[in-house]
C-alpha positions in Angstrom: 82.1 147.4 192.4 78.3 147.3 192.2 76.3 146.7 195.4 72.8 145.1 195.5 71.1 145.9 198.8 67.7 144.4 199.6 65.6 146.1 202.2 62.1 144.5 202.5 60.7 144.7 199.0 63.1 147.4 197.8 66.2 146.4 195.9 68.9 148.9 195.3 71.7 148.2 192.7 74.5 150.5 191.9 77.8 151.9 193.0 78.1 152.5 196.7 77.3 156.2 196.6 74.3 155.5 194.4 72.9 152.8 196.7 73.3 155.1 199.7 71.6 158.0 197.9 68.6 155.7 197.4 68.7 154.4 201.0 68.9 158.0 202.3 65.5 158.8 200.7 63.7 156.2 202.8 61.2 157.5 205.3 62.9 158.1 208.7 66.3 157.4 207.3 68.0 160.3 209.1 70.9 162.4 208.0 71.1 165.2 205.5 74.1 164.0 203.6 76.1 160.7 203.2 78.2 161.2 206.2 75.4 162.1 208.6 73.2 159.3 207.1 75.9 156.7 207.8 76.6 158.0 211.3 72.8 158.1 212.1 72.3 154.6 210.9 75.3 153.3 212.8 74.1 155.1 216.0 70.5 153.7 215.5 71.9 150.2 215.1 74.0 150.5 218.3 71.1 151.9 220.2 68.4 149.4 219.1 70.5 146.3 218.6 73.8 144.8 219.7 75.4 145.8 216.4 78.2 148.2 217.1 81.3 149.3 215.3 79.7 150.0 211.9 82.4 151.6 209.8 81.2 155.1 208.6 84.5 156.2 207.1 83.2 156.0 203.5 80.4 154.5 201.5 82.2 151.2 200.6 83.4 150.7 204.2 79.8 151.3 205.4 78.2 148.9 203.1 80.9 146.3 203.6 80.5 146.7 207.4 76.7 146.2 207.2 77.2 143.1 205.1 79.8 141.6 207.4 77.6 142.2 210.4 74.6 140.6 208.7 72.5 143.8 209.0 71.1 143.6 205.4 71.3 141.2 202.5 74.0 142.7 200.4 75.7 141.3 197.3 78.8 142.7 195.6 79.4 142.4 191.8 82.3 143.3 189.6 81.4 146.2 187.3 81.3 145.5 183.5 84.6 146.2 181.8 85.2 149.7 180.5 87.1 148.3 177.6 85.5 149.0 174.3 85.2 146.2 171.8 85.3 146.7 168.1 81.8 145.8 166.8 83.3 143.9 163.9 85.2 141.7 166.3 82.3 141.3 168.7 79.5 140.3 166.4 81.0 139.7 163.0 79.6 140.4 159.5 76.4 139.4 157.8 72.7 139.6 158.0 72.4 137.5 161.1 74.7 139.7 163.1 73.3 143.0 161.8 69.9 142.2 160.3 68.8 142.6 156.7 70.0 145.7 155.0 72.3 146.8 157.8 76.1 146.8 157.1 78.9 147.0 159.7 79.8 150.6 158.8 76.1 151.6 159.6 76.7 150.8 163.2 80.3 152.1 163.6 80.5 154.5 166.6 
């Protein structure tokens, strides 16, 4: 799953661990690693707001918990398929598919 997290004008998009790595770099974020960052954030939310019970068991649970509690605008997307597609099957033959002078075997991977 890919997560898109918007914090002010900053938008983070990636797998949960990638998004949290970006979030950890924010000024005053707290924590020296993923676990301590999630715990510090949960503690700060509980201390400064009425938001308690943020799940810090792992990156996915943390982001899902923030989303469910309405802390941040978070969107979740399916990742693109890892399945490889044969270029011949995907785009066909001919100059329109490959451009002038380019043959299908020129782009075989």
